[in-house]
N, C-alpha and C positions, 0 to 999 in steps of 0.2 A: 553467590550464584551468578551465572552469566545469562544475559538476555539473548545472545545470539552466538552461534558457532560458525566459523568460516571453514570448518572441515567436516562436520557431521550435521545432517538435516539443515543445510544452509538456507532453505526456504522458510524457516520458522523463526518467529520471535517468541522466545520461551519465557514463561512465568516461573522464576525460580522460587518465589514465595507465594503463598495463598494471599489473596487480597484484591484490591482494586487497582486497575491500570488505566492509563490514558494513552491513546494512540492518535498520532497526527501524521498523515501521509501526503506527500506531493509527488505526482508522477508526471513527467513531461513526455508526450509522444511526438515523434518526428512529424515534420510538416506534411500534411495531406488534407485536402478540403472536403473529403467525403465522409459521411457517417458520424458516429459517436465514439466516445472514449469512456471507459468505465473502470472503477476500482471497487473491489469488494474485500472485506476482511472476514476470514472464516475461523471460528474457534475450533481447535483440534482438526482443522482441515475440512469441516463439514457444515457447521452452523454459522449463518451470518450473525455478526455481532452488532451490526448497524445496517441501515439501508445503504445500498450501493451509491456511490457518487458517480454521476454521469454528466457529460457535457457534449454538445455538438462540436464537431471539428471547426477549427478556425482557419479560414481561407488564407493561404500564403505564408503561414508560419506555424511553429510548433504549438501544440495544444496542451496546456497544463490542466490537471485534474487534482482536486484536493478532497481528502477524506478526513473528517474529524470525528473521533469516537471519544467523548469526554470521560466515559467510565465503562470499564468492562470488569465484571467479577470473575476471577479465575482461581483455580486451585493450583498449588505447586505442581509443576510438571505439565500443566496445560500449555498450549501454544496457539499462536495466531499466525495464519498464513495469508498473505496478500495475493490477490488475483487481479490481473489487469486484462482487459478485453477491448477490442475495437472492431468495427465493421466497415472498414474502408474498402474492402474488396481485395486487398493485397496485404503483404507483410509490412509492418511498421515497427521501427525501432523505438524502444523506450530510451530516452536520453538520460545518461547519468555520468557522463565523462566530461572532459574539458570541451567537447563539442556542443554541450548543452548551452544555448545562448543565455538562459536565465539561471541555470544551476539549480532548478527547483526539485529535481528528483531526490527524495530522501524520506526517511521515516524517523519519527521521534516516539520512543516507547518509554513510558514513565510509570514507575511504581508510586501509587498514591497512598498506600497504607492498608492495613487490615480492615 
């Protein structure tokens, strides 16, 4: 089974097997000194799998946010959707290309076993 599709339901990390999974996410928001930045992980798009990770904006540079979920129990076919939010008062990019100064935007999705 595959954990992610680039053509169907591209916003999901899929559990191809029943069991325990670990999720580690790093998201880097574009530079802006106002407000907070947040990541949440939702089982099947609705239920939080862990408390959200939130930080205050860093003045003058991009702001990284890290979410660590050491263990999630999922059935085959369940999925996790990541949601990022911010309250700077305007639009902010999530950096994930070569323009990202630290290259931190990524997700690690790992099957731990039944």
